N, C-alpha and C positions, 0 to 999 in steps of 0.2 A: 418617779419616786426614787428617793434615796434610802438605801439600807445601811445602817451603821452596825457592823459586826464587832462584838467586844468579848474575847475570851476572858473567863474569870476563874481564878483559882486562889481560894483563901484571901479575898480582899474585902472583908465585911466592913472595914472602916472607911474604905474609899468609895463604895458604891452609891451612897446617897449623895455626897458631894459631887461625884461624877455625873449623876443623873441630873442634878439641879443646874449644873453648868451647861450640860448638853441640851436640856429643855430650853433654857434661855437663848442659846445660840441658834439652834435649829429652828425655833419658831420665828426668829427674825430673818430667816432666809426665805420665808414664804414657799418652802418646798414641801411637797408630800413626803412623809418619811416613816420609817419603822426603825426601832432599835432592837437589835437581836443580841441578847446576853446568852453566852454559851457557858454554862457551869461545868467546868472540866473536873468533876468529881471532888468539889470542895469539901473539906472536913470541918469547916467552921460554919458560921450562920449565913454565909453568902447566899445560898439558895433561898432561905427564908426571906431574906431582904429582897431578893429579886422577885420572888412570888408576890410580895406585897406591892412592889412597884408595878407589876403587870396587872394587878387588880385595880390599881388607881389610874392606870393609863392604858387604853386599848391598843396603843401603838407600840407597846413594849411586848416583845416575844421573848420567851425564855426557853432554852434547850438545856436539858440536864443530861450529862453523859453519866453512864453507870459507874464509871470510875475515872481516875486521873489518866488520860491517854496522852496528855501533852498538848502544847500550843498548836502544833500542826493539825492534829485531829480536830481540835476545837474550831480552828479557822475553817477547815474543810467542811465541817458540819454547818457553820454559819453561812458559808458561801452557798452550800447546797439549798438552804432554806430561804436565802434572801430573795425578795421579789423585786427590788429596785433595779432600775437601769444603770444606776451608779452605786457602787458598794464602797463604803469607807470602813477600813479596819483600824482599830486602835486598842491600845492596852487599857487595863482597868485600874492601874495603880496611880493615876492622876499625874503621871510624869508627862504624858501627851496633853497638850493644851487643846481643848475643844474650840478655842478661838481661832485656831488655824484652819478649821473645816471650811469656812467660806472661801478662803484663798485656795484650798485644794479644788473646791467645786468650780471656782472661776477659771482655774488653769486647765482642768480636764475638759471643760466645755469648748475649748479651742480645739487644736489639732493633735491632741495626745490621748493615748489609750490608758496610760497609768501615770499618776503623779505621786511621787514619793516624798516623804518628809526627810529633810536633812537636818540632824541635830547638830548644827555646827558648834554651838556653845552648850556642851553637855554638862549636867550637874550630877555626875557620878564620881566614884572613887578614881584616883589616879591610875590604879592598876587596871581597872576596868576600861578606862579611856585608852590606855596604851594598847591593850589587848585588842580592842575594837579597831583602832587605827590600823594596826598590823593586819588584822583579819580582812578588813575592807581593801587594804592594799593588795593582799594576796588574792582576793577574789577578783579584783580588777585585772590583775596580771593573768590569772589563769583562765578567766572567762571572756575577757574583753569588754565586759559591760562597765561603762564609765559612770558609775554611780558612787557617790561618796559614802553613803550610809546604808548598807545592806540590812542593818538590824533594826531600823526604825519601823515599828508596826503601823504608825500613822501614815496611811496611803489612801488614795482614791483610785478605784478601778472601774473601768467600763465593764459591764456585765459579761460581755463575751470573752474577756481576757481570763476570767477565773472559771468559766463554764467548761465542764469536762476536763479540767486540769487535775491530775492525780497527785496528791501529796501523801507521803508516808514517812515514817521515822521522824526526823527533825528537819525536813526539807522546807519548812516555812521560811527559814533563813534565806533560801535561794529561790523563792517563788519568782523573784524578778528575773532570774537567769532562765527559768523555764518559760516565762511569758515572752521574754526577748527572743528566745529560740524559736518561738512560734511566729515571729514577725511583727509583733505589736511595738508600738512607739512609747518609750518610757522617758520621763523627764523628772526633775526634782525641784523642790523649793525649800528655802530654809524655814524651819519651824521652831517654835519655842519648846524648850525642854525644861522641865521643872524637877526639883529635888523630891525624892520620895519622902513623904511625911509619915505614912502609916504602913504597917506591914513589913514583910521581909522580902528582899529580892530573891528571885528563883534562879538567878544566874550563878553558876558554880564551875568548878574545874571540869566536871563531867560534860558540861555543855561545850566547853572549849575543844575537848577530845572528839566528841561526836560531831561537832561543827566541822572540824578538819576532815574527818572521814566522809562526811556528806559532801564536802567540797571535792574530794577525790572522785566521788560518785558523780557529781555534776560534770566534772571534767570528762569523765568517761562517757556520760551521756551526750555531751556536746560533740565530742570527737568521733564516737563510734556507734551511738545508738541507731542512727539512720542507716549505718552500713557495718553491722557487726562482723560480717565476713572479712572485712579489712583487717581488723585487729587479730582475730583468731587465725585468719590466713597467713598473716605475717609471721606469728609465732610458729605456726605449723610448718610453713615452708622453710623457715630458718632452722627448726629442729630437724626436719627431714634432710636438708642440705648438709648440715653438719654430720648427721648420721651417715650419709652417702659418702662424704669425704673421708671419714674414719674407716668406713667399710672398704672403700677403694684402696686406701693405704694398707689395710690388712691383706687384701687380695694380692697386691703387688708384693708384699713381704712373703706370702706363702708361694706364689707361682713363679716369681722371678729369683727369689733368694732362698726358697726351700725352708723357710722359717715356720715352725708350727704356731698356729694362731688359736688352737682350740682352747688352751688354758689362759689366754690373754683377757684381762678385764676390759680392754678396749673393744672386743667383739661384743660383749654384753652391752656396753655403753652405746655402741652403734645401733644395735637392735632396739634398745630402749628409745633412743632419739627418734628413730624412724617411726616406732609405734606411737610415741607422744605427738609427733608431727601429724600423723593420720588422725589421731583423736582430736587435735586442735581444729583441723580442717573440718572434721565431721561436726564438732560443736559449733563452728562458725556457720555451717550450712543449716543446722537446726535453728540457731539463733536468728538467722536471716529469714527462715520460713515462719518462725514465730512473729518477727517484726512485720512480715508481709500480711499475716492474718490479724495484725493489730492487737496482739496480746498485751494486756496491761496488768500491772500490779496495783491493786487498789487499797487504800487505807481502810482498815476495818475498825469500826467503833460501834458501840451499842448505845442508843439513846434510851434513857430510862423514862423520860417524861418530857412533854412539850406543853408549853402554855401559850 
């Protein structure tokens, strides 16, 4: 079975055309399927339209979140409820072309775990394209994952790649990084990208800032999550070493040259550096213990209704 997961937020004009396109394409694949729409707290008539669609087609499932939690939570909810062995994610704004789905399915049935869409010829504003190119270049440099388009939602996943994966914040942008980190094989194919005809884009300056902060988090996870003691230990040992060097200098000043050190700020600095070093090392030990017990931070979202 194929599960198609589609986050929805205020896309009432696009839902019926999207469903009609999907229906024609999927029925020609001769695959068992389900379409999961996740209404992410829409304030327009999106949920009413989805409810009518589900009543007309038993293969449509609708998940309604209690409020707008963001695309990450919507995808997490859809992945959790999906029953297919292959899960396809896509946007609801009609910019992803359903005609690319058969190509994704054909590719993922070979030797790949995830097949990503690459919007080589994008129909977005010049500013958005430039920012996207820079962001993708930065992600490739920082993570080593050689994918051209990290932001394309149109992808095909084998079920095991997104099972038990923990998404929170805005980490849907870097889900490929998390999957690659777990050892799955990822490739990409060129897909058609269409101009938005209805509704407004949800892309803004705040997403650029949060995206960069999430990238820093990804870099930390890749470098230190499996060995947190390394990072905290390096900071701790460096701080303690500097404190000991300053303390040794002060001791030499006092006992060899008879200089009073009780009123010197360096004495306080040396003590603070040593204390900070001990705290960093203790933090590293605690983080390592947490990792060993497989403590995980989970995305929290509330589902109001499922159909």
